[in-house]
N, C-alpha and C positions, 0 to 999 in steps of 0.2 A: 201296665203300671203307670203311676203318676196321675191317675184320674180319681176324682172325689166320688165316693159312693155314699158317704154319710158325713154330716157335719153338724154337730149339736150336742146337747146334753144326752148322756147315755141313759140316765134314769135309774131307778132302783133295780138292781139285777139286770141292767142293760135292757130294760123294758122298751125304751124309746127306740133303741137300735133294732131290737127284734121286731117291733111293730112296723118300722119303716121298711126293713128288708123283706118282711113276710108278704108285703103287698105287691112285690115284684113277681111277675109271671115266671114260673119255672123254678122258683126257689124251693128247696126241700123244706118241709114243715119243721118247726123248732120243737125239740123235745125238752120239757122243763128240767129234766135231769141232766141235760147236756151242757157243757161249758159254752157260754155265748160266743166266746172268741173262736172256739173250734167250729161252731156252727156258722159263724160269719165267714170264715175261710172256705168252708164247704160251699156256702152260698155264692161266694165270689168266683169259685172255680167250677160252678155248675155249668154244663154245656148249654149254649144258646141263651145264656142270661147276661144281659147288659145292664149292670147295676148303675153304671155311670149315667146312662140315658134315663134310667128310672129316677135317679136323683135330680137330674136337670128338669124333669117334668113334675116333680113332687112339690107339695105345698111347703115342705121344709126348705127347699132351695129358694122359693119365693119369699119366705119369712126371713131367711138369711140376707137376701139381697135388700130387702126393706130395712133391715137393721144396719146394713153397711152404708146405705145412702147418705146419712148425715156425717159419717166418718170420712167419706170420699169427697164430700162437697168442699170446694175451695173456701178457705176462711178469710182470704184477703190477699193482697199482692205480696209476693215473695221479695223481701228486702235484698236477697242475694242476687236477684236477676237484674236489678237495675232497669234503666230505660231501654236497654237493648235486648232484654229477654235473656233466656238461658243460652249456653254455648252448645247448641245442638242437643246431644243426648244427655248432657250434664245439667244438674239442677241449678248450678250457680254459674255465673259468667267467669271468663278466664281471669278477669281482674280480681274477683273475690277468691277464686282458687289460688291465685298467686299470693295474695295477702295472707290467707290462712296457712298456706304451706310455709311461707317465710316465718310466720310466728311459730309454727310447729317445729321446724328444723332449727330455728334459733334457740329454742328451748332445749331441744335434743343435744345440740352442741354445747350449750351452757352447762348441761348436766353431765357432760363427759370430760371432766377436768384431766383425767389421766391421758386421754387421747390428745387433747390440746397441749398439755404440758410436755409430753414426750415429743411431739412434733416440733414444738417451739425450741426445746432444748437441743434437738438434733440439728435444727437449722443454725442455731448459735454455734454449736461445735464445728459444723462444716464451714461456717464463715470464718471462724478463728483459724482453722487449719489452712484454709485457702489463703487467708490474709498473711499468716506467718510464713507460709512457704514462699511467698513473693514479697516479703517485707521490704527488701532493699533492691528491688528489681530496677535495673537501669533502662528507662524508657527512651533514652536518647539514641539507642541503637536499634537496628531492625529486629534483632533477636529478642530484645526486651519487649518490643511492641507485639511481636508474634506470640511471645509467652503470655503477655497480659491478655491478649485476645483469646488465647487457648484456655487460660484459667477461667475466664468469664463464661466461655462456652461450656467448659467442664462443670462449673458450679451450677449453671442453669439446668444442664442436662441431668446432673446427679440429683438436684433438688426436685426436679420434675418427676423423675422415676421414684424418688423416695416418697413424695407426697401421694403419688398415684397408688403405690403399694400400701401406704399407711392408712389410706381412706377405705380400703377394701373391707376391713372388719365392720366399719360403720355402715357402709352401703349394704353389706350382706345381712346385717341385722334388720335394716329397713326393707329389704327385698320382699319378704312375705307380706308385710303391711302394704307395700306398693301394689302387689298383685291383687290383694283383697280389695283395696280401695279403688283400683282401676276397674275391677270386675263389678263393683257396686256402683260404678259411674259417679264416684265422688270427685275424683280428680283426673285430669287429662295427663297422659304420659308426657306430652309436650311441656306442660307446666312443671311437672316434676323435673324434667331435664333442665329447665331454665332456672329453677329455684336452687337446686343443689350448688351450682357454681356461685350464685349470688351469696348464699349463706357461707360458703367456704372462703370467699374473698377476704373478709376481715382477718381471718386467721393466717393468711399468707402475706399480709402487709408487714 
């Protein structure tokens, strides 16, 4: 499986396909009353027949390669590569990947007002609660200082856990896109990991 045995126009009644496969040694003859698709499957499954090698040695393959040459020829320097060339297996440099991902995720966050509003409102409510709980705290005594330090630690820990859990729906939505783009060698996972905190930072200030 996964090998080319024919690539081109089928022709009227699959005449081009039939003509191409019929020239291979060991292929059963085609019956005009037979379905060409059924006959093609029988030809591909015939014992001792290697239709892939037959295609590689055929004039059809040579014509296809000739037609592909102008499409595969470089048309000019890639502006995304810059002076340093590409980043290994990726078409664009890390700088271009970073720039494009920042633009992409900035737009994604801007188009998610519910997520940003809910998180901002939660931070304001937590700040009000923590501030009112220690509104008249006496910092002149040790207990007051320890209480102030404890509330700061508690606020930072609580907000950190809150932000970490609230961002999970956003990240889970982008997860399939990340796997697809990484498999296509569009973006590096390292650049993804750097961009996400950068885009998140303005919403935490």
